[in-house]
N, C-alpha and C positions, 0 to 999 in steps of 0.2 A: 303586695304581690307575693304569692306562695311559690318559693323556689322549687319545692317538690313538684308542683303542678307543671311548671315550665320545663323542668328536667324530664318529666314523663312525656310531655307534648313533643319535645324535640327528639328525645331518644327513641320513643316508639315510632315516630314518623320515619326516621332514617333507618331503623331496623327493618320496618315493613318494606321500605323501598329496596333495601339491600337484599332481602330474601325473595324479591320478585313480585310482591303484591302490587296489583295495578294502582296507579297513583290516586285515583278517585277513592278507592277503598282505604288506602293508606291515610289519606287526609281525614276521612270520616271516622275510622277506627281510632286514630290518635286524638281526635277531638272528643270522642266518647270517653276514652280512658282518662283524659284530663278532666272532663266534667265529673266523672265518678269520684275523683279525688277532691276537687275543689268545690263542687256543688253537691247538694243533697242528692245521693245516688238515685233515689226513686224517680224524680222527674227528669233525669238526665236525658234519657232516650226521647221522651216526649218533647222536651225543649229543643233538642237538636233537630228533630223532625219538623217542628213548627218553624224553626229558623230556615231550614232548607226549603220548606214549602213557600213561606212568605217571601223568601229571597228571589224565587222564580216568578213571583207575581209582579212582573215588570214589563210594561208595554214595549220599551226599547229592546228587550231581549228577544221579542218576536222576529226582529230583523235577522237574527243569526240563522234560524232554520230556513228562512226565505233565501238569504244569500248563499247558503250551502246548496239549496236546490238549484238556484241559478247557476252555481258553479258546475253542478252535475250536468245540467242542460248544455252549458258551454262546452264541456268535454265531449259531448256527443254531437254538438250542433255545427261542427265545421268552423268554429270561430278561431281556434288555435292556428290552423293551417293558413287561414287568410291573414292573420296577424304576422305570422312568420314570413309569408310571401311579401307583405308590405315592408317589414323590417329588412328583408333581404334586398329589396329594390332600393331602400334608402341608404343602408350602410354596408351592404354585402360586398361592394367593390373594394373596400379598404383592406389594407394588410391585416391578415387575421380576421377577415370580414365575417366569417361564419360565427366566430366567438361574439362579435358585436351583435349579430343577428340573434343569437341565443339570449344575450342579455336584454336587448330591446324587446324581444318577443315576451320574455318573462315579465318585464316591467309592464307591458301593455296587458297581457293576459292576467297577470296577478292583480293589476289594478281593477280590471273588469270583474274578475271572479272573486276577489277578496280573499283568496286562499293560496298560501305558499305551497302547500302539498299538491293541490290540483295543478298549479302552474308548473312545478318541477316535474310532475308526472306527464302532463300533456305536452309541454315543450320538449322535455327530455326524450320522450318516446319518438318524436318526429326528428329532432335535431341530431341525436346521437348517431344514427346510421348515415345521415347526410354529411356530418363532420368527419366521420371515419372514412367515407369515400374520398374526401378531399385531403386526407393525410393527417388529420388531427388525431392524437392518441386519446384513448377513452378516459384516462385519468384526468387530463386537462379539460375535456368536454364535460365530464361529470362535475368537476370542481366549479367550472364557470356556471353550469346550469343550477346547481343547488345553492350557490351563494347568491346568484341574481334572483332566484325565486323569492327571496326574503323581501325584495323591494315592494311586492304587492301588499305587504302587511302595513306599510306606512302610506303608500299611495292609495287614496280612497277609491271606492268604499272598502272599509276594513272591519272585519268582525271583531278583531282584538281591540280596536279603538272604541267600539261600542261597549265591550266588556269593561274597559277602563272607565268609561263614562259612568257605568253602573257602580263600579267599585269606589269611584272618587266622590260619589254622592250627587252626581248630576252635572258634571262638566259638559258643556255644549258639544253635542256630536258634530254639528256643523263646524264649530271652531276647530275641533280635533281633526276633522277631515281636511280642512284647509291647511292646518299646520303640518300635515303629513306630506304635502306635495313636494316642497323643496328638499327636505331631508331624504325622501325616497328617490327623487330624481338625482340628487347629489350622490347618493349611494350607487345608483346605477352608472353614473358617469365615472365615478372613481373606479368601479369594477372594470369598466371599458378601458380606462387608462392602463390599469395593471394588465388586463388581458392583451392589450396591444403590445406592451413591452415584452410580455412572455411569448407572444406569437412572433415578434421580431427576433428574439433570441433563439427561438426554436425553428425559425425559418418556415413558419406555416404559410401556406399560399393565400393570396387575396382571392376573394370570390369572383364569380363571373360578373362582368359589367352588364348593367341593365339599361337598355335604351330608354329615352324619355317616354315613348308611347307605351311600352310595357310597364314602366314604373307608374305612369298615370293610371293605367288599367288596374294595377295591383292596389293602388291607393283608393280608387273608386270602389273596388271590391271590398276593401276593408272598412269603408266609411260606415256602413250599417252597424258593424261591431263597435267601432270607436264612438258612435253616437250614444251608445249606452252610458258611457262615462258622462257625456254632456247632459243626458236626460236625468240620470240619478243625482249627480253632484249639483247640477244647475237647479234641479227642483228643490233640493235640500237648502241650498244657499239662498235661493230666492224666496223660500218660505212656502212654496206651492204644496209640498208635502214633507212629512217627517222622514227620518231615516228608516223607520219601520215600513211606512207606506212606500218609500223608495225601493225597499227590498222586494216588496210584492210586485211593483212595476217592473223591476229587473227580471223577475221570474217570467212574467207575461211577455216581456219584450224578447228575451232569449228563446222562449218557446216558439213564438211566432217566427222569429228569425231562423231558427233551426228548421222549422217546417218549410219556410220559403226556400232555404238552401237545399232542402230535400235530404238533410242529414238526420233528422229526427222523425221517426214514425210514431204515430199515436199509440201503437201497441208496445212501444218501448217506454212509455211514460210510467207505468206501474213500477218497473225496475228502477228507473231514475228516482222516483219518489221514495221507494223502499231504501235505496242507498242513502238518500238525503236524511231520511228518518233515523237510520242507524247512526250516522255521523252526528246528527243533531242530538240524539239521545246521549251519546258519549259526552259531547261538549256540555250539555245542560246538566248532566249528572255531576260533571266536574265543577260546574258553576255552583250547584246546590251544596255539595260537600265543602267547597272552598268558602262559601258564605257562612256555613256553620262553624268552620274553623276560625274564620275572621271574628265571629262573635265571641268565641271562646278567648281568643287573644285579646279582644277588647275588654272582656270581663277581667282578665288577668292583668290589664294595663300594660301589655307588652309594647304597644306603640309609644306610650309615654316613657317607658324605661329605655327603649332604643334611642329616642330623641335625647334623653338625658346623657346616655353613654356617648353618642356621637358628638354632641355639643361639648362634652367634657374632653374629648380627644383633641379638638382644635376649635378655635373661634374663626378660622379662615374658611369662608364658604367654598372656595375652590378645592381645598383639601377635603372637606366633607363630601362635596359632590364626587370627587375622585374615589373616596372610600365607598360611597353608595354605588357608583358604577362598577367597582371591583366586586362588590358583594353580588350585584345583579348578574354580572358576567358569570360568576361561579354558579349562582342559582340556575341560570339558563342552561347550564351544561347537563343538569339532571332532572329538571322540572319542566313540564309542559307550560306553554305560554299562558293559557287560560287560568289555571290555578295560581301560577306565579303572580299574575296581575292582580287577582282577587285577594291574595294573601299579603303581598308586599305593598300594594297601594296604601291601605290603611296604616301600615307601619311607617313608610317613608314620606308619604304626602304631608302629614303634619310637620315633619322636620323641615322639608324643603320650602314649604309655603309660610313658615313662621318668620318672625321679624329678623332673625339672625341671617337667613339666606334669602328669603323673599322671592322665590321662584313662582311664576305663574303656573297654576295646575295644568294648563294646556301644554306648556313647555315641558313640564315633568312627564306628562303622558307620552310625549314623543321620545324623550330620553329613555323611559322605561321600555317602550316597545322596541327601540333600536337595540338596547342591550339584549333583550330576550331573542330578537332576530339573530343576533350573533350566536347565541346559545343553541339555536336550531341547527347550526352547521358545525358545532363544536363537539368532539368526542367527550365522554363516551356514550351519551344518550341523545345526541342531536337527532331529532326525528327526520329532518330534511337530509341529513347525511345518509341515513339508511335508505330513504326514498330515492335520492339521486344515484346512489351506488347500485341500488336494485334495478333502476331503469337502465343504467349503463352496463349492467351485468359485470360489475367489477368490485374487487375487494376494497373495504374501507381503507386499509393500510396503504393502498396505492394512490389514494386521492389526497392524503394528508399533505404531501410535499407541494403539489401545485396549488393546494388550497391556502397555504400559509400566506403568500403575498396578497391574496384576495381578502383573507381574514384581517390582515394588517390595514388594508384600505378601509374596511368597514369600521375598524377601531378608530382610525383617524377621523372619519366622518362623525362617529359618535362623540368624540372629544370636541370637534368643531360645533356640533349642535348643542352640546352641554354648555360650553362657555361663550357661545355667541347666540343669545336668545332670539335675535332678529331673524335667524334662519327659519325658526319655527313660527314665530309670532307675526312676521311681516304680513303674510296673506290674510290671516284672521283679522289683523288690524285694519287692513284696507277695506275689508267687507264689514267692518264694525261688528264682529262676532265675539270679541273679547269682553 
């Protein structure tokens, strides 16, 4: 391993990030600079371009633009408001009920759309004025909204779990989807518990009671939206279609549903598709440059060196897992989830799946995603932090205090999932997907 190459890789990457270069360009430029030093300079650009191109030639990656388009259609198709009405009928009457509604609606919408950003934006836009009318302050509302939006990244379908499947060399998407259910639901329940305690201390009012007939009507109105989860996940688990085919089904289903609801007009489709293309382009460019950087790190044997260092620090697998969690929590504060998964999966996966620790790769995938979900709501670069505060029209500094107890709850769930593998692996084991 060439120490100079590693120093150039790390130093250039962080300098580029510090001066505000977009992360995809920072990744690509640092990879090129490293290749110019460690490899024959002439074919460096060609080699990186080839790695980026071949890395995107993956059928499972087609699921990402389809799920992104499905999320765009859901934002426009009236699904969010129906899920909020259903959640309000279910838990709105409890003390601090609108906070419960916010969390449950984010869990449902995030699970259906597979996007934390779409969930925080759609649910936050609707819930913020409703909660303010009931006496909830905006800082609490924003904290609850942006923290609970992360649950949709573990509750399937989830784009980031598909990216992890690619980065890990082909871990079953069906197994990952099943493994994400309990950790995602557990995160949502823990956030509800903290929100209830905070609502009690601040004396926030309970929501209006919903009679049985109204509740039943809200449930029936939400069934078509909820059926998307059954259709997509049921089809994948039963083997009727792959995750990529399921994403195409999700687009068709949400489009038809939005037209039936009367919320989507055919003349709005070009704009929805354009927005999905823009988002997909950003994500896939990140994927391409991250794959190029991963190849450079593999060439320099960085994963092997990291494994050697970590195993040299301690022979206790609990200590090593704690160190990995701390590293990933720090990484999540300044790096987007997609490149973080693509870069750090090949570094840490050989360590945790080796004989010294013996983790299942499906289990590690959930640990990785939970860590990076926490990073999304952590300053200074947490993307959901900015989205949630923008939706609530409030400064980030005002959200930090109410966010801390919710942040702690997410950390506790992360530790439980890390050290109790059954939380992640029970469902995949039942369906024989491991």
